[in-house]
N, C-alpha and C positions, 0 to 999 in steps of 0.2 A: 803366165804359163802358155806356151804355144798350143795351138788348136789340136795338133796331133797327140801331144802328151795328154791333154784333157780327154780326148777320145779314148786313148788307151786305158786311162783310169776308169772311165765309165764302162768300158768293156769288161774289165776285171770285176768291178762291183756288180755288173749285171750278171755275169756268169755265176758269181757266188750267191747272188740272190735267187736266181733260177734254180741252182743246185739245192740250196737249203729248202726252198718251197717244194721242189720235186720230191726230195726224200721224205718230207713231211706227208705229202699226199700219197706217194706210192707205198712207202714202208710204214707210215704211221709213227715215225720217230718224233721226239721233241725237237725244239728249235736248236738247242745246243748240240745234240747228237747229229742233227742234219747239217748244221754249219761245220762241225768238226769233220764229218765225212766228206763234205764238199771240198774243204781245204786240203785234206790229205790226198784227195783224188786228183785235183787239178795241179797239185804240187808234185805228184807222182813219187811220194816218199815210200810207198809200199807197206804201210801199216795195215793191220787186219781190219776188216769191217767191224762196225759197232755190234751188229748182229748179222747172221747170214742173210744174204740178199735174195729176194725173190727173182724170178725170171725177168719181170718188168724192171726191177731195180738194177739188175745186171745190164740190161739194154740201156737204161738211162745212164748208168755209170760210164759205159763205153762212149756214149755221146758226150757226156760231161768231160771225159778225158780229152777227147779231140778238141772240144770248145775251149777247155781250160789251157791246154798246152799251146794252142794257137793264140789265145788271148795273152798268155804270159810272154810268148815269143814276140808278139807285136808290141807289147808294152815295154819290154826290155829294149827292143830296137829303138822305139821312140824316145825313151829316156836317155839311152846312150848317145843317140844322135843329137838330142837337145844339149847334153853336157858337152860333147865334143865340139859341136858347132858354136856353142856359147863361148867356150874357151878360145877357140880359133878366132872367132869374131872379135873377142876382147884383145887378143894379141895383135891381130891385123889392124884393128882400129888404133891401138896404142902406137904401133909402128908408123901408121899413116899420120897420126897426130904429131908424133915426134919429128917426122920428116918435114911437115909443114911448119912447125915451130922453128926447126933448125934453119929454115930458109928466110926467117924474118930478121930484119935489122931496123933499128929506129922505131920499134913498136912500143906499145904501152902494156903494162901488166896491172891487172886488177886483182887484189888479194881480198877474198871474201865476197860471196855473191848473196849477201843478205839484202835488207831493205835499201841500204845505201849503195853497196857494190853493184847490185843488179841495175840500178838506175844509171850508174857510171858506164857499165858495159853496154847498156842499151843505147846510150848517147854516142858512144864510140861507134857502135854498129850503124846507127843512123847516118853518121857523118862519114862512114867508110874508112875510119881510122883503124889500122891493124892493131890488134890487142890479143892478149892471152889472159885467161882467167885461172886463178888458183883457189882451190877450196878442198877441204877434206870431207865435205858433205856428199853422200852418195846421191841424194835427191837433187842437189845443186848440179852435180855432174850430169845427171840425166836431162835436167832442164837446159843446161848449157849446150849439150849435144843436140837437143831438139831445135835449138835456135841457131845452130851452126857456128857456135863460138869455139875457138881453140881453148882447150881445157887441160890443166895439169892437176891431177888428183893427189893431194898431199898437204902437209903442214908447211906453210910458207916460212916459218921460223927455221926450217931446215935448209941449209945452204944448197943441198943437192936438188931440192924441189925448185928453188929459185933458179938454179942453173938450168934445170929442165925447161923452164919458161923463157930461157934466153936472157937472163938478167944482165950479162956482160954486154949484150948488143942492144939492150932496151933504151929508149929515150926517156920514158917516164914510168912511174909506179904509183898506184893509188892503193893504200892499205886501209881497208874498211871492215876489219874483223870486229868481233863483239867487245873485246876487252882492250883497255888502253895499254896494258902490259904487253899484249901480243902485238899491237900496232907499233909500240916502241921497239920491240925486238925485231920486227920485220924491217922497220926503217933502218935500224942499226946494222942488220945483216946485209940488207940491200946496198947500203952506202959502202960497206967494206968490200963488196964484190964489184961495185961499179961507182967509183967516186964522182962521176960526172952526171949520173942519172938524176932526174928531177922527181922528188918524192913529195906526194901530198898524202897526209895521214888524217884519219878520222879520230876524234877525241870525244869521249862521252862527258867530260867535265872540263871546265876552264882551267882547273888546277893542274891538269895533266899536260896542257899545251906546251908549257916551257920545257918540260922533261922530254917530250917527244921531239921537240925542235932540237934540243941538245943531242939527241940520239942520232940525228942526221937528216931529219925531214926538212924540206924547204918551206912547206906550208902545213899548218895544222888547222883543221876546221871542226867546229863543234856544231852538229846539225841543229840542235835545239836553239842555240844562240842565233845562228843564221836565220832559222825559221822565225824566231821572234822579231828580229830586226826587219825582215821582209814584211811581216804582218804590220809592224809599226809604220814602215814606209808606205804601204798600201793605204793605210788610214790617213796619214799626214799628206802624202803626195801621190794620190791615186793615178793621175795622168802620167807622171814620170815613171811610176812602177809599171803601169800598163805598157808604156813605150819600151822600157827595158825588157819586159817579158817578150814582147813581139820581136824586138831586134835580136835578143839572145836565143830565144827558144821557139818563136812562132813560125808558122808556115804561111801566114797571111801575106807577108811581103817578102821580097827577095833580099833586102838589106841584111847584112851580117856584120857583127863586130869581130875583128880578127887582129892578129899581130903579124908583122912582116919584118924581116931583118935586112939591114943595109949591108950588102956584100962587099968584099974587099975590092972587087973589080967593077963596082957600080959606076955608071956614068954620072950619077948625081953626087958623087963624093966631092966635098968642098963647096957645093952650091947651097943656097939658102932655100927655105920652103917657098918663099916668094918667087925666086928665080926658077925653081924647078917646075912651077905651075902644075903641080900634081893634080889638083882639082880639074883644071882645064884639059889636061892630057889623058887622064884616066877616069875621072868622075868620082874618085874616092876622096874621102875626107880624112885628114890626119888629126886625130883627137889628142894624142899624147906621144911623148918620146921618152924612152928609157935609154940613157947613154950606156956605152960599153962599160963604164965604171959603176953602173947600177943606179945612177941618179934619175929619178922620174920627174919629168916636167909635164904636168897634167893639162896645161894649156900653152903649148909652145908658141912663141911669137913668130911672125913671118921671117924674122932675121935669123932664126935657128939654122945652123949649118949642119948638113948631113955628114956624119963620120962613120967609118967602117965599124960595124958591130952594134950600131944603134938599133933598138927595137921600136918599131912604130905601131901604135895602137890606131887602127884605121876602121872606117865605116864605109861600106859600099856593097854593091852586088858581087856575086861570085866572079863575074866577068871583069868588073872594075878592079877587084882585089887581085885577080890574076894578072891584069895589065900592070898594076903597080908593082907586084912582086917581080915581074919580068924586068921592069926598069931598075929595081934595086938589086 
């Protein structure tokens, strides 16, 4: 509640308290009669007094009328201003948010800002990736707005809500709501609205993974399974696990794992990895190659030929990766 509204409420309560005590002291009335007289006085309803007033009581009543009318006027003004400003602020913020989302293209959409979705959104924000958050939770909306995230309030299973988030122009979607049924329906709806969008869905059970995949998701992740595997890796191969954590998520070193695509006009088309001398020219390492047909080569030989549409999994600093992307 704004400070001015709180002050107005305190003024009204204060006037009522002073009035009730005043009548008790001056007229000797009981608490109920004093409170009743105070209310009808400051409300100016014109009812008769409980008993005829003394001269002191009349003077006190005159003062109470001025104080009560002034307090009510101030309180009504504060409350009306609060309601009008709140509605206007909501409308203006909604229009501003819609305008910003309308200008996005190639962005990502995060459905559900719970324990998983909030981590996804935070990761996007840290990397400077444009994204929009969808949730029907009012608290989530406030939290998202505080962090400066673009937010659409509503149920993502509704096509209109996904359209408000720019689903037709989006590059990827992560659906991480609480139930597998909702994640399945979100994936199905998103796929129907944007056939080319890349969809990653959360699943609470392994049994649901195949169903969500059939609904249109490209990848389905079960957090507890992934967490268990990571814990096992940390125990069996702690050095490898630590290295992957640093490369993928750490800030201690500048190296990053990323993927880059071989463009149709790349100067490397038709050349081999050996002849391209990517390591010598950019400093980046090529770890894997996914062909345009979808075949993944996790350890490509130096004789591998670059073709248009290949996706390269590479390791390097941001500068090195930018140089490689420019070549490709």
